[in-house]
Structure formats: C-alpha cells, structure tokens
N, C-alpha and C positions, 0 to 999 in steps of 0.2 A: 558524612562521603565524601571521597578522596579527591587529592588536590585538582588532579587532572580531570575528573569530573565536572567540580567546583569552576573551571576555568571553563570548563564547553558549555555550563549552563550561562554561565556568565556573558561567553560570547554570543549565545542564542539571544537573550536579552540584549547586550549590544545591535545587535539584527534587526531583533522588533524595533527595537526604538529609532533606531534607524532612518525605518520603513516607515512609522507612524512620523514621524519628522518630516518625511519626505513628501507623505499624503496630507498633513496639512500645508503646505507650501505651494502645494500643486492641485488648484481645484480639478484639472482632469484626473489627475490618480484620485482624487478623494471619491468623485462620482464612480469610477471605475469599482472601487472599492464599497461603495454601495448596493452596485449592481451583482457584488458577486451573491451567490444564495450557497456557497457551500464552502468546505476546509479547502478542498484541492482547488476552488478556482480561487483563494486569498494566494496561497502557497504558488501558482502558477503564476500567477501577477506578479507578486514579489520576486521570485523570479527572474522575470520578464526585465526589472531594474536590479538585476543582481543580487538579490537578497537571496540568503538559505534557511529559512526562519519554516524548512516541512520538514528537517530532522528531529525527530524524535529528543528530550533530554536520556541522555544512555547510550542510541545511537552514535555506532560508529561510521565516521566517513568513509565512504564506496573507493578511496585511493587508498585504503591499508595495504601490506601486502600482504601476499594469499601464503595460508599456511601450506606444508607438505603434502607434495600431491597425491601424499595416498591417504591424506585426511583433510579432504576438501573441508572447507570452509562455508557452512549455508548461508553467512550472511556477505559473502565475497562475489566478485563479479560483476561487469560493465552492463547497468541495464538496458532490457528491448530500446530498441524505437521508439520516441512517443506513440499513443495510439495501440503499441502490440505488447504480446506477453511472450514469455519463452516459458517452455514443461518440461525439464529435466526428470526421468526416472528415473528414482533415488534406489527405488526395490520392488519389486514384482515378484511374485508365487502365484498360483492358478487361486489362492482366496482373498487376496491382495494387491494394493497398490498402493507404493509412497512415493509422491511426486514433490520438487521444490518448483514454482510457478512463481516468475517475476515476471508483474506489471508495471507499465510505464505508462501513466496518465493514459490507462486502458479503460473500456465500456462496453460493454455488452453491444450488439448493433440494433437499431431504433425497433420494437416489438419481438425482439429476439427473447427466449425463455429455456434454459437449460432446464431438458427432462431426463436427468438418468436412469437408468435400470438400478446403477448402485448407489449406495450411501455413502456419504461422503464427510467425513471432517476437516474443516480444515482451522489451522492456528496462524494468526498474522505474525510473522516473524520482527517485521520493520516494515514502516510505513503506518497507511489507513486504508480504507475501503469503503466503500456505502456497496452493500445489497439487499435487491429488494426481491422478496415473496409477492407471487402472484395474487395468495392468500391474506396479504398484507396491507394494507393501506401506507403504512412509513416506511421508507428505508431502513434499514438497520448502519449502523455507524461504528465501525471496527477500528481497535487500535492495537498497539504495538502489545501482544500479551491474552488478547481475543481470542477466543475457539468457537466454533457451530457446529453442531451438527444438523445435515441435510438429509433428512430422508430422500432413500428411493421413491422416483417418482414426484418428487417435489418442484412444480415448478420458481425458479428463482434466474436473475439475472445480477450482473455486476454492474452498476449504474456509474461508479467511477472508483480508480484507483490513483495514488500520488505521482505526482510528476516527477523526474528526477530528484532523486536515485531510484526513484519507485516505490514498489509496494511487495513484499516478498512473502510467500504464503508459504505453508505445509499441509498438504494434502495429501489423507487417506482415505483410498477407496476401498470397501468391499460390496463384493454379491450379498443383495437382500435375501438368500438364501443359504448363506453360509451362517 
C-alpha cells in the first residue's frame, strides 16, 4: 500500500475511534447508534457529529480538483441535495444508454417500484446502496465494485444510498429485444 493510501486508512480509523469514544461518553449517542438499522444510518449519524466515516478505503475526497474538461472524471462533482439523485447521460445510441447516476441519501418513494422495459446493468463506483427486488425477501447491499444485472420488467426499488458525498453509479440500459 502506498504511503498516501496508508495515511487515508489511518485517518479513517482515527475518525472511527473518535466516534466510538464519543458514543461511550454520551449515552444519548450510544442509544442513537443502537437505534440505527443500517450502515447508511450510522454514517449519517456520525456526519451529524462531524465525523467522515462513510468514505471507503481507496475512495478519493470529493474536493479533488477536476480533470481536463474534455476528459471528465466520473468520480468528480458535487453531490446533489440530500434525498435527490442526478442523472447524466454519457452515451446514447438507438440500442443502448450509459448513465452516470449520483445519489445522495436517496431512496425510492414508499410503495414505488421501478418496472423498466429495458434491461439494466449497474456498477457502484463510490459509496454503497441497498436495493430491494419485489421477488426477494431481503434487500441487497452493494458497495464499491459491486455490479448487478436487472432484467427488463423485474420490479425493484432503491432502499437507501450513502449520504454526502453520496453514491456514484454507472448504469447501462439496453432494449430487451436488442
């Protein structure tokens, strides 16, 4: 591991240790941690106390300077407002569409299910997410590097995505008949 990566890893451990120490000293915070039911809730709770524990090892801070304008970096850019997501079409042909999706503490509305006519392959570039398929009893947790094929017509919903700096997805859509 390079020195910069080691320093980033050690900084995250320091953040986690400081948050854990605070939770030991503050009974209300400890109870709030007990009440969390997902990684996303713990990250959001920690952020409320000024701790950045959500970034995965190897992820770069959101404040890195952008690359050349003609070669945009897929990991750059400010996140959308909490609860929202931003979709950028990177490539589109009659047969397929490639999108960069940036979600920030976003979830599908209660009772809403995507049921697309297109097949979709997603890859998590940064952050994590929890997806639920209607035909599965438990949600699926996805983190950096995880990909998933969603067949056309398969009902699914986003249960949660990471808070700031959010979750970045790469999504490829194509017609089921293509």
